[in-house]
RODO-2510 file (C-alpha; in nm, 4 decimals, decimal comma):
residues 217
     n   res          X          Y          Z
     1     m     2,7339    -1,5499     0,6031
     2     a     3,0448    -1,3302     0,5864
     3     v     2,8137    -1,0511     0,4737
     4     l     2,5216    -1,1413     0,7017
     5     g     2,7341    -1,1286     1,0150
     6     p     2,8315    -0,7598     1,0179
     7     l     2,5033    -0,6505     0,8641
     8     l     2,2679    -0,8252     1,1054
     9     l     2,4740    -0,8300     1,4220
    10     g     2,6630    -0,5064     1,4117
    11     l     2,6553    -0,3588     1,0598
    12     g     3,0355    -0,3561     1,0577
    13     s     3,1532    -0,0130     0,9509
    14     v     2,8075     0,1009     0,8402
    15     g     2,7038     0,4003     1,0470
    16     h     2,3820     0,4245     1,2435
    17     a     2,2088     0,6718     1,4645
    18     p     2,3861     0,6242     1,7997
    19     a     2,0966     0,7625     2,0016
    20     h     1,8776     0,4620     1,9225
    21     d     1,8643     0,1446     2,1272
    22     a     1,8988    -0,1912     1,9547
    23     v     1,5887    -0,3865     1,8579
    24     q     1,5797    -0,7549     1,9390
    25     a     1,4531    -0,9558     1,6410
    26     g     1,4553    -1,3138     1,7633
    27     p     1,8189    -1,3983     1,8437
    28     l     1,9469    -1,1077     1,6330
    29     s     2,0154    -0,7520     1,7427
    30     l     1,9443    -0,4799     1,4867
    31     p     2,1097    -0,1683     1,6291
    32     f     2,0127     0,0643     1,3439
    33     l     1,6389     0,0510     1,4194
    34     p     1,4840     0,2504     1,7058
    35     a     1,3429     0,0453     1,9910
    36     q     1,0017     0,2057     1,9319
    37     v     0,9711     0,0203     1,5990
    38     r     0,8160    -0,2708     1,7889
    39     v     0,4492    -0,1987     1,8482
    40     q     0,3481    -0,2821     2,2044
    41     p     0,0192    -0,4744     2,2338
    42     d    -0,1053    -0,2531     2,5171
    43     l    -0,0854     0,0767     2,3309
    44     p    -0,4083     0,2766     2,3659
    45     p    -0,6091     0,3418     2,0484
    46     n    -0,5038     0,6221     1,8139
    47     t    -0,1478     0,6378     1,9519
    48     m     0,1137     0,7698     1,7095
    49     l     0,4531     0,6003     1,7407
    50     p     0,7669     0,8162     1,7586
    51     p     0,9105     0,8857     1,4123
    52     l     1,2046     0,6818     1,2872
    53     s     1,5148     0,8647     1,1753
    54     r     1,5831     0,8962     0,8044
    55     e     1,9110     0,7104     0,8564
    56     a     1,7408     0,4191     1,0335
    57     k     1,4844     0,3804     0,7558
    58     r     1,7517     0,4102     0,4880
    59     q     1,9625     0,1355     0,6426
    60     w     1,6608    -0,0908     0,6949
    61     a     1,5634    -0,0478     0,3283
    62     q     1,9198    -0,1114     0,2123
    63     l     1,9355    -0,4298     0,4187
    64     f     1,6080    -0,5488     0,2691
    65     m     1,7128    -0,4672    -0,0865
    66     l     2,0510    -0,6347    -0,0373
    67     f     1,8840    -0,9739    -0,0013
    68     s     1,5939    -0,9133    -0,2393
    69     p     1,6273    -1,0499    -0,5938
    70     l     1,3649    -0,8020    -0,7134
    71     s     1,4150    -0,4699    -0,8851
    72     v     1,2182    -0,1657    -0,7698
    73     r     0,9834    -0,2166    -1,0639
    74     d     0,9345    -0,5819    -0,9640
    75     l     0,8497    -0,4698    -0,6101
    76     m     0,5859    -0,2298    -0,7455
    77     n     0,4371    -0,5245    -0,9340
    78     v     0,4302    -0,7371    -0,6172
    79     m     0,2584    -0,4594    -0,4219
    80     s    -0,0090    -0,3978    -0,6840
    81     h    -0,3273    -0,5806    -0,7743
    82     k    -0,4368    -0,5189    -1,1327
    83     m    -0,6604    -0,6416    -1,4095
    84     p    -0,7378    -0,5258    -1,7641
    85     a    -1,0736    -0,3764    -1,8542
    86     r    -1,2840    -0,5381    -2,1254
    87     p    -1,1685    -0,4209    -2,4690
    88     g    -1,3886    -0,1474    -2,6105
    89     l    -1,4722     0,0134    -2,2763
    90     s    -1,3737     0,3776    -2,2351
    91     v    -1,2116     0,5179    -1,9216
    92     d    -1,5353     0,7011    -1,8417
    93     e    -1,7388     0,3801    -1,8711
    94     v    -1,4994     0,1917    -1,6444
    95     a    -1,4992     0,4780    -1,3937
    96     a    -1,8792     0,4980    -1,3874
    97     a    -1,9089     0,1232    -1,3282
    98     l    -1,6446     0,1375    -1,0556
    99     i    -1,8179     0,4178    -0,8671
   100     a    -2,1602     0,2530    -0,8958
   101     r    -2,0350    -0,0820    -0,7628
   102     a    -1,8376     0,0884    -0,4845
   103     e    -2,1531     0,2651    -0,3667
   104     k    -2,3356    -0,0699    -0,3541
   105     h    -2,0673    -0,1897    -0,1111
   106     g    -2,1116     0,1191     0,1070
   107     f    -1,8020     0,3067    -0,0083
   108     l    -1,8214     0,6823    -0,0542
   109     l    -1,6680     0,8556    -0,3541
   110     v    -1,3947     1,0855    -0,2229
   111     s    -1,2424     1,2122    -0,5467
   112     r    -1,1812     1,1531    -0,9180
   113     y    -0,8471     1,2852    -1,0386
   114     q    -0,8183     1,2793    -1,4182
   115     m    -0,4449     1,3352    -1,4411
   116     w    -0,4291     1,2971    -1,8180
   117     k    -0,6659     1,5918    -1,8678
   118     e    -0,4531     1,8045    -1,6368
   119     l    -0,1388     1,7129    -1,8339
   120     e    -0,3029     1,7989    -2,1652
   121     a    -0,4260     2,1319    -2,0272
   122     r    -0,0781     2,2210    -1,8998
   123     t     0,1248     2,1022    -2,1982
   124     g    -0,1179     2,1585    -2,4836
   125     r    -0,0329     1,8117    -2,6141
   126     t    -0,3120     1,5685    -2,6954
   127     g    -0,2911     1,1908    -2,6944
   128     t    -0,1503     1,1655    -2,3418
   129     p    -0,2051     0,8115    -2,2047
   130     k    -0,5087     0,8236    -1,9813
   131     v    -0,4585     0,7954    -1,6060
   132     e    -0,7421     0,8491    -1,3618
   133     v    -0,7263     0,7922    -0,9864
   134     i    -1,0517     0,7225    -0,8034
   135     s    -1,0536     0,7445    -0,4229
   136     i    -1,3281     0,5689    -0,2274
   137     c    -1,3698     0,5262     0,1463
   138     d    -1,5630     0,3522     0,4202
   139     p    -1,5131     0,6034     0,7044
   140     l    -1,6250     0,3657     0,9794
   141     v    -1,3710     0,1002     0,8827
   142     s    -1,1035     0,3625     0,8226
   143     r    -1,1533     0,4921     1,1769
   144     d    -1,0954     0,1425     1,3166
   145     w    -0,7682     0,1155     1,1264
   146     l    -0,6556     0,4613     1,2345
   147     d    -0,7242     0,3689     1,5959
   148     y    -0,4945     0,0694     1,5492
   149     a    -0,2239     0,2833     1,3869
   150     p    -0,2645     0,6520     1,2979
   151     e     0,0144     0,5942     1,0450
   152     m    -0,2454     0,4032     0,8392
   153     a    -0,3568     0,7464     0,7196
   154     l    -0,0977     0,6811     0,4477
   155     f    -0,3427     0,4353     0,2919
   156     v    -0,6699     0,6190     0,3531
   157     p    -0,8741     0,6458     0,1422
   158     p    -0,8216     0,3390    -0,0786
   159     r    -0,7464     0,4325    -0,4383
   160     i    -0,8046     0,2495    -0,7650
   161     a    -0,6251     0,3844    -1,0701
   162     l    -0,7358     0,3482    -1,4302
   163     v    -0,4252     0,3375    -1,6467
   164     e    -0,3952     0,3240    -2,0246
   165     d    -0,0874     0,1310    -2,1383
   166     r     0,1148     0,1696    -2,4582
   167     e    -0,1197    -0,0687    -2,6410
   168     g    -0,4215     0,1414    -2,5493
   169     r    -0,5526    -0,1119    -2,2964
   170     i    -0,7192     0,0184    -1,9821
   171     w    -0,5962    -0,1385    -1,6570
   172     l    -0,7375    -0,1139    -1,3066
   173     v    -0,4614    -0,0967    -1,0449
   174     m    -0,4676    -0,0713    -0,6666
   175     l    -0,2418    -0,1371    -0,3698
   176     d    -0,2871    -0,5038    -0,2794
   177     w    -0,4531    -0,5277     0,0640
   178     d    -0,4171    -0,9058     0,0915
   179     m    -0,4133    -0,9770     0,4659
   180     h    -0,3096    -1,3370     0,3984
   181     w     0,0426    -1,2053     0,3471
   182     l     0,0555    -1,1829     0,7272
   183     d    -0,0408    -1,5458     0,7877
   184     t     0,3182    -1,6401     0,8740
   185     a     0,3687    -1,3423     1,1074
   186     g     0,3872    -1,3839     1,4829
   187     p     0,0634    -1,4200     1,6830
   188     a     0,0794    -1,0597     1,8040
   189     a     0,1685    -0,9157     1,4642
   190     f    -0,1815    -0,7927     1,3812
   191     d    -0,5205    -0,7490     1,5399
   192     h    -0,7430    -1,0473     1,4516
   193     r    -1,0568    -0,8366     1,4140
   194     l    -0,8864    -0,5934     1,1815
   195     r    -0,7375    -0,8827     0,9858
   196     a    -1,0852    -1,0257     0,9233
   197     q    -1,2114    -0,6794     0,8397
   198     g    -0,9235    -0,6300     0,5965
   199     i    -0,9948    -0,9616     0,4219
   200     e    -1,3600    -0,8640     0,3817
   201     r    -1,2734    -0,5197     0,2408
   202     r    -1,0154    -0,6745     0,0062
   203     e    -1,2887    -0,9007    -0,1343
   204     m    -1,5154    -0,5984    -0,1789
   205     l    -1,2444    -0,4086    -0,3634
   206     e    -1,1869    -0,7145    -0,5821
   207     d    -1,5570    -0,7204    -0,6700
   208     i    -1,5510    -0,3475    -0,7441
   209     m    -1,2559    -0,3879    -0,9780
   210     r    -1,4059    -0,6890    -1,1572
   211     a    -1,7372    -0,5109    -1,2088
   212     a    -1,5615    -0,2018    -1,3397
   213     a    -1,3384    -0,4084    -1,5686
   214     a    -1,6503    -0,5646    -1,7204
   215     g    -1,8426    -0,2368    -1,7326
   216     e    -2,1078    -0,3756    -1,4981
   217     r    -2,2786    -0,1594    -1,2402
***
């Protein structure tokens, strides 16, 4: 608690942007975060929040990492959802199955970026581990999410990567969209309709990945 006191209540000697008001987080005051960080429930659709200062974000991240037992690599693992493809399938076969199943769920193919081919073309070296990023999108659902928070453009369109590891195995990897992570958040933390929509889309993406991993269209 000797460390928690200055960090949570006043940050001790740690500097912060003086122009920002404190944010009330329950009984605690976090003076290094701008007041605008709290989304107001009555904001009109498609309203962009004011940007946070680099210093405010840096201090928030440092506070989080101070009490996290995870390394950065561990955090990447927590944030990802992944599964191996069936042995014997090529990257092209997995990609074709992924695109076909995505189209059955109403997703549009946005792009296929074959990074490994680009690296081989630039370096002249063959045998580069294969990495392909496939972007798919449901524009109607994406518009709903952007109306809730234009900042969600960071995650649009959803991407599924095909990654070859050092053993030659092909993995499917995506950002984990599990809305159940928010089940312990406050009642106003997230829009209920979007939460249900997110759960449904997460199940669709799961089905797309499983079909692609099995080479099934």
